[in-house]
N, C-alpha and C positions, 0 to 999 in steps of 0.2 A: 692576152685576154679577152676573151669573147664580145665584151662590152665594146671596147674600143674598137672591134670589127663591124660590130652591129650596131643600127640604131638604139637607144637606150628604151626599153618596153613605154609605152603609156600606161602612167597608173589603173587608168580607166578598164584598159583589156582587161586588168587583173583584178576586178572588181573590187580596185582602192577606193575610200572614200575622201579623195583630194585631186589636185588637177595638178598639182608639183612636186617634184623630187626636191627632198633636202639629202644631206649624206646619212642621215640618221633613219628615215625611211629608206632609204637606198639600202643601207647595213642591214635593215631587217629583212628585206626582199633578198636581197642574196642570202642570207643566211637561210632561207627558207626555202631556197631556189637549190641553192648548194648542200646548206649547214657548214659552210665554213662562216664562223663570224669574222668578220675586221671593222674594228673600232671604225664609226663616224669620224675621225680624226685624221685616222690613218687611211682612209678611206679618202678623203680631200685630197692629203699629198700623192698619193697612187692616181688619183682623178688627174692632178696638174703635172705631174710626170707625162702620161700620156696625152698630154695639150687639151684636157678639158677645161674650159672656162664656165661660171657660173655667177648669176647676181641677179639682181631685182633689175628689168626693163626700164629706160631711161623714158618716160613719157614726157615731152616737152611739144609745145607749140610754134615753137621755131620754123620748123618746114612750111609752116602757114601765115609768119609775117613777111611785112614788106621791110627789106634790111634798110630802105631811105626812110621809112615810117617811122620806123624802130630809133637811126640814127637822130631823125629829128626832134624824138619824143625825148631822148634821152639827154641831147645840147639844153634843150627846153628845162628840164629837171635840172640839169648842171646850173642854170642860168639862175634859176627858183634857190637853188640853195645857198647861193653866194652869198657872202659877209656883206652887209649893208645894202641890201637888195630894198632894202624900206620896206614898206606896206606891202599887205597882200596885192596881187594883182592878179585879172584872167591871162591864162596862158591862150 
């Protein structure tokens, strides 16, 4: 499979109006380039067999947080939520 050896083409290089490939879009692209139809679901199976991975990126702020401060806040929240904590108080 040529796709497994080369980097997949960037959609904008082919004047596509999107930035991200989906299995449906890749299926259409491959059909237009090769004349071979591959259903999007089967295409996902074939890509998985070639060890391609996909998914949405996970954007977090964990790399910007101080672990000690996070632990202190978690402890303060735990204490504030305990039963019998009484009246509201400033943390």
